[in-house]
C-alpha positions in Angstrom: 0.0 0.0 0.0 2.8 2.4 0.9 4.5 1.7 -2.5 1.2 2.5 -4.3 0.9 5.8 -2.4 4.4 6.8 -3.2 3.8 5.9 -6.8 0.7 8.1 -6.9 2.6 11.0 -5.3 5.4 10.7 -7.8 2.9 10.7 -10.7 1.2 13.9 -9.3 4.6 15.6 -9.0 5.4 14.7 -12.6 2.1 16.2 -13.8 2.6 19.4 -11.8 6.2 19.7 -13.0 5.0 19.3 -16.6 2.4 22.1 -16.0 5.0 24.3 -14.4 3.1 24.5 -11.1 5.4 22.7 -8.7 8.6 24.1 -9.9 7.5 27.5 -11.4 8.8 26.3 -14.7 8.4 28.9 -17.5 8.2 31.8 -15.0 11.0 34.2 -14.7 11.8 35.3 -11.1 11.0 39.0 -10.5 14.1 40.8 -9.6 13.8 43.4 -6.9 13.6 47.0 -8.1 16.9 48.9 -7.6 16.7 52.6 -8.2 19.2 54.1 -10.7 20.2 57.6 -11.3 18.8 57.5 -14.8 15.3 56.5 -13.5 12.5 59.1 -13.6 8.8 58.8 -12.6 6.7 57.7 -15.5 3.0 57.4 -16.2 1.4 54.0 -15.5 0.4 52.1 -18.6 -2.5 50.4 -16.8 -4.2 50.2 -13.4 -2.0 49.4 -10.5 -2.7 46.0 -9.0 -5.5 45.9 -6.4 -8.3 47.6 -8.2 -11.6 45.7 -8.0 -14.6 46.2 -10.3 -17.7 47.3 -8.2 -20.2 47.6 -11.1 -20.7 44.5 -13.2 -22.2 46.3 -16.2 -25.2 44.0 -16.3 -27.2 44.5 -13.0 -27.5 46.8 -10.1 -26.2 44.1 -7.7 -24.5 45.8 -4.8 -26.1 49.2 -5.6 -29.3 50.8 -4.2 -31.2 53.7 -5.7 -34.6 54.8 -7.0 -35.3 52.8 -10.2 -37.3 55.7 -11.6 -33.9 57.5 -12.1 -31.3 54.7 -12.3 -30.9 51.7 -14.6 -28.3 49.6 -16.4 -28.2 50.0 -20.2 -25.6 48.7 -22.7 -23.1 48.0 -19.9 -23.5 51.4 -18.4 -24.9 52.8 -15.2 -27.5 55.4 -16.3 -29.0 58.2 -14.2 -31.8 60.1 -16.0 -34.4 62.7 -15.3 -37.2 63.0 -17.9 -39.9 65.7 -18.2 -42.2 63.3 -16.4 -39.8 62.6 -13.5 -38.4 66.0 -12.6 -37.1 65.9 -9.0 -37.3 68.4 -6.2 -34.2 67.3 -4.4 -31.0 65.5 -5.3 -31.1 61.7 -5.3 -28.3 59.1 -5.5 -27.5 55.5 -6.3 -25.4 54.2 -3.5 -22.8 51.4 -3.5 -23.5 49.1 -0.5 -20.3 47.1 -0.7 -18.5 49.0 2.1 -17.5 52.2 3.6 -14.0 53.0 2.2 -11.6 55.1 4.3 -8.4 55.4 2.3 -8.8 54.4 -1.3 -8.5 55.2 -5.0 -11.5 55.2 -7.2 -11.5 55.2 -11.0 -14.4 55.5 -13.5 -15.6 57.0 -16.7 -18.5 59.4 -17.0 -20.5 61.1 -19.8 -23.1 63.7 -19.2 -25.6 65.7 -21.3 -24.9 69.4 -21.9 -27.3 70.7 -19.2 -26.7 67.8 -16.9 -25.6 68.0 -13.2 -24.2 65.1 -11.3 -21.5 64.2 -8.8 -19.5 61.4 -7.4 -19.9 61.2 -3.6 -17.5 59.5 -1.2 -16.9 59.2 2.5 -20.6 60.1 2.6 -23.7 59.2 4.7 -27.2 58.4 3.7 -29.4 61.1 5.4 -33.1 62.0 5.6 -34.2 64.5 2.9 -36.3 67.4 4.5 -37.4 68.6 1.0 -38.7 65.3 -0.3 -39.3 62.9 2.7 -40.0 60.0 0.3 -36.4 60.3 -1.1 -34.5 57.5 0.7 -31.4 58.2 -1.3 -30.1 61.6 -0.2 -26.5 61.8 0.8 -24.2 64.1 2.8 -20.4 64.1 2.2 -17.5 64.9 -0.1 -18.3 65.2 -3.8 -16.3 65.2 -7.1 -18.6 67.7 -8.9 -19.7 66.9 -12.5 -21.7 69.1 -14.8 -22.4 69.4 -18.5 -21.7 73.1 -18.7 -18.3 72.5 -17.0 -18.8 75.2 -14.5 -18.0 73.1 -11.4 -16.2 70.0 -12.8 -13.6 68.6 -10.5 -14.2 70.8 -7.5 -14.7 69.4 -4.0 -18.2 70.2 -2.7 -19.5 68.7 0.5 -23.1 67.9 -0.2 -25.4 69.0 2.7 -22.3 69.8 4.7 -19.6 72.4 4.6 -20.3 73.1 0.9 -17.4 74.5 -1.2 -14.2 72.8 0.0 -11.9 73.5 -3.0 -12.6 75.0 -6.4 -11.0 73.7 -9.5 -7.3 74.7 -9.7 -7.0 75.2 -5.9 -5.1 73.5 -3.1 -7.0 74.4 0.1 -6.8 73.8 3.8 -10.0 73.4 5.7 -9.7 74.6 9.3 -13.3 75.0 10.5 -15.0 78.1 11.7 -14.2 80.0 8.5 -14.1 79.4 4.7 -11.3 77.1 3.5 -8.0 78.8 3.0 -6.3 78.7 -0.5 -2.7 77.7 0.0 -1.6 77.1 -3.6 -2.7 77.1 -7.2 -2.3 74.1 -9.5 -3.7 75.7 -12.6 -6.1 78.2 -14.1 -9.7 77.4 -13.4 -11.0 78.1 -16.9 -8.2 76.3 -18.6 -8.6 73.2 -16.5 -12.3 73.2 -17.3 -11.4 72.5 -21.0 -10.0 69.1 -20.0 -13.6 67.9 -19.8 -14.9 66.6 -23.1 -18.5 66.2 -24.3 -17.8 62.4 -24.5 -16.4 60.0 -22.0 -14.1 61.4 -19.3 -11.9 59.5 -16.8 -12.2 60.4 -13.1 -9.6 59.4 -10.5 -9.9 60.0 -6.8 -7.0 59.5 -4.5 -8.2 59.7 -0.9 -5.6 59.3 1.9 -6.2 60.5 5.5 -7.2 64.1 5.3 -5.8 64.7 1.8 -8.4 64.5 -1.0 -7.1 64.7 -4.6 -9.4 64.9 -7.7 -8.1 64.1 -11.1 -9.8 64.3 -14.6 -8.4 62.8 -17.7 -4.9 62.5 -16.2 -4.7 66.0 -14.7 -5.0 67.1 -11.1 -7.9 69.5 -10.6 -8.1 70.1 -6.9 -6.6 69.1 -3.6 -8.4 69.5 -0.2 -6.4 69.2 3.0 -9.2 68.8 5.6 -7.8 69.8 9.0 -11.3 70.3 10.4 -11.1 67.2 12.6 -14.5 67.9 14.3 -16.4 67.8 11.1 -14.5 65.7 8.6 -15.7 62.1 7.9 -13.1 59.3 8.2 -14.9 56.9 6.0 -18.3 56.5 4.3 -20.4 55.5 1.3 -19.9 56.0 -2.4 -22.7 57.3 -4.5 -23.6 58.9 -7.9 -26.0 61.8 -8.1 -28.8 63.1 -10.3 -29.3 66.7 -9.4 -32.3 69.0 -9.3 -32.8 70.8 -12.6 -34.0 70.2 -16.1 -34.2 66.8 -17.8 -30.7 65.3 -18.1 -28.8 62.1 -18.4 -25.5 61.0 -16.9 -23.7 57.7 -17.6 -21.0 55.9 -15.6 -18.8 52.9 -16.5 -15.6 51.0 -15.6 -16.1 51.7 -11.9 -13.3 50.2 -9.9 -12.0 50.6 -6.4 -8.7 50.0 -4.5 -8.7 50.3 -0.8 -5.6 50.8 1.5 
């Protein structure tokens, strides 16, 4: 019996070796990175490891919102207000998969010319005093998105401290007074031209009290939130349809990396 077991083990080892599993055959060992004087920072050619897709492109699994305004269509998350469904208060679709604290979020959006939307994070689901039946109001940080490109990329705290950083600004939030502008990272009007009428790529980098908003590979705003009494440490992610005329916003390729 022992001889038979040994023979079986040997056979399994042979198969694994042939597949390159047991020995790692066919795989080149990764050498540790050693910095050289000639090295310079370079753009990433693809997402860094660790990003997970949080919208499957087929269903609203893991998301919760009013189906009057939110649906999946052609692999895209669609928020739409029609002449028959005009709203009196902002409403969101909320990702229920967690409450990220430190994270990076990447996605693409497209919005109609008069549309108004936003990407909320470190947010809370709150009662809506304007429309009590709206179960999907939110309070928290927002990457602002709008078709006219007036507010794109700014940090606006929905139902909270309001304007945290305008496009092109590095601000410090101290509480008890408006945020303080500490530096400029570009001209507000020029940065607005980065947004196209087609698909645009958003990247949020959220670490501790430093909140960075990117659009199409450019940094649009940085908020340093030193208002410890009022800043949220973690929270929900959600997408918005805003009060206003009929509009449509689309989101795709939504992926998250937590730290």
